VEXDREN-2710 file (C-alpha; in Angstrom, 1 decimal):
% VEXDREN-2710
k/r/px/py/pz
1/MET/-12.0/10.4/12.2
2/ALA/-10.8/7.9/14.6
3/ASN/-12.0/5.1/12.3
4/LEU/-10.4/6.2/9.1
5/ARG/-10.7/3.5/6.5
6/LEU/-9.4/3.5/3.0
7/LEU/-11.8/1.8/0.6
8/PRO/-11.0/0.4/-2.8
9/PRO/-12.5/2.1/-5.8
10/PRO/-15.5/-0.1/-6.8
11/HIS/-14.2/-0.4/-10.4
12/ALA/-10.8/-1.8/-9.4
13/PRO/-10.9/-5.6/-9.1
14/HIS/-7.2/-5.8/-8.0
15/ALA/-8.0/-3.4/-5.1
16/LEU/-10.4/-5.9/-3.6
17/PRO/-9.2/-8.2/-0.8
18/LEU/-7.1/-11.0/-2.2
19/HIS/-8.2/-14.6/-1.9
20/PRO/-6.1/-17.6/-0.7
21/ALA/-5.4/-18.4/-4.4
22/PRO/-4.3/-15.0/-5.8
23/ARG/-3.7/-14.7/-9.5
24/HIS/-1.0/-12.9/-11.4
25/PRO/-2.2/-9.8/-13.4
26/ASP/-2.1/-12.0/-16.5
27/GLY/-4.6/-14.4/-15.0
28/ASP/-2.3/-17.3/-14.2
29/GLU/-2.3/-18.9/-10.8
30/ALA/0.4/-17.6/-8.5
31/SER/2.7/-20.2/-6.9
32/ALA/3.3/-20.0/-3.2
33/SER/7.0/-19.5/-3.8
34/THR/6.3/-16.2/-5.6
35/LEU/4.2/-14.8/-2.7
36/GLN/7.0/-13.9/-0.2
37/PRO/6.0/-10.7/1.7
38/VAL/9.0/-8.5/2.3
39/PRO/8.7/-5.5/4.7
40/HIS/9.3/-2.1/3.1
41/ASP/12.0/-1.0/5.5
42/GLY/13.3/-4.4/6.7
43/SER/12.5/-3.6/10.3
44/GLN/9.2/-5.5/10.4
45/SER/8.8/-9.2/10.2
46/ALA/6.1/-10.6/7.9
47/ALA/4.3/-12.0/10.9
48/SER/4.0/-8.7/12.7
49/GLY/3.1/-6.6/9.6
50/PRO/-0.2/-6.1/7.8
51/ASP/-1.9/-9.1/6.2
52/LEU/-0.3/-8.8/2.8
53/LEU/-2.1/-11.7/1.2
54/HIS/-5.7/-10.8/2.2
55/GLY/-5.5/-7.1/2.4
56/VAL/-6.8/-4.3/0.1
57/TRP/-4.3/-3.1/-2.5
58/TYR/-4.0/0.1/-4.5
59/THR/-2.1/0.8/-7.7
60/THR/-0.1/4.0/-8.0
61/ASP/-2.9/5.8/-9.9
62/GLU/-5.6/4.6/-7.4
63/LEU/-3.7/5.7/-4.4
64/ALA/-2.9/9.1/-6.0
65/ASP/-6.7/9.6/-6.4
66/VAL/-7.3/8.6/-2.8
67/LEU/-4.6/11.0/-1.5
68/GLY/-5.4/13.8/-3.9
69/VAL/-1.9/13.9/-5.4
70/ASP/-0.6/13.3/-8.8
71/ALA/0.7/9.8/-9.6
72/SER/4.1/11.3/-10.4
73/THR/4.4/12.4/-6.8
74/LEU/4.1/8.8/-5.6
75/ARG/6.6/7.7/-8.2
76/ARG/9.1/10.4/-7.1
77/TRP/8.6/9.4/-3.5
78/ARG/9.6/5.8/-4.4
79/ARG/12.7/6.8/-6.3
80/VAL/14.3/9.2/-3.8
81/GLN/16.9/7.8/-1.4
82/PRO/15.8/7.0/1.2
83/PRO/12.3/6.2/-0.2
84/GLN/9.5/8.5/1.1
85/GLY/5.7/8.2/1.3
86/PRO/3.7/5.2/2.2
87/PRO/5.3/1.7/2.2
88/PHE/5.0/-0.1/-1.1
89/ILE/5.8/-3.5/-2.7
90/GLU/7.5/-3.9/-6.0
91/VAL/5.6/-6.9/-7.4
92/ALA/7.6/-6.9/-10.6
93/PRO/9.8/-4.3/-12.4
94/ARG/7.6/-1.1/-12.7
95/LEU/4.7/-2.8/-11.0
96/TYR/4.0/-1.4/-7.5
97/ARG/1.2/-1.9/-5.0
98/TYR/0.3/-0.1/-1.8
99/ASN/-1.4/-2.0/1.1
100/ALA/-4.3/-0.1/2.5
101/THR/-3.2/-0.9/6.1
102/ASP/0.2/0.5/5.4
103/VAL/-1.2/3.6/3.8
104/GLU/-3.6/4.1/6.8
105/ALA/-0.6/3.8/9.3
106/TYR/1.4/6.3/7.2
107/LEU/-1.5/8.8/7.2
108/TRP/-1.9/8.4/11.0
109/ALA/1.8/9.0/11.5
110/LYS/1.6/12.2/9.4
111/ARG/-1.6/13.5/11.1
112/THR/-1.4/16.8/13.0
113/ASP/-4.0/17.5/15.6
114/PRO/-4.1/21.3/16.1
115/ALA/-5.9/20.8/19.5
116/LYS/-2.8/19.0/20.8
117/SER/-0.2/21.4/19.2
118/VAL/1.8/23.5/21.5
119/ALA/2.1/27.1/20.3
END
């Protein structure tokens, strides 16, 4: 399990790696000024974080399937103060995406290894 990798569902075109000229969900070309990566917690600079423009992205429903939870759980985690769960980006009102690299880091941080647990 040392090489845990989250893979996009094969039927989800928006979960594939983004190309240098990403498109908005409605198909229009995105302008460079609209593609400003903002860290989830404000502590990470865009340069030191995951590759937000070329990474794999999940919708709420897709990530819920990957994690085996209901989509309402992810929505609840986003709404509570402070937010819980894996980092997310609000692309537009009510349009959220999760970066696979962020989700993987979140899962590693939550991982418990019973062999290393102290009784």
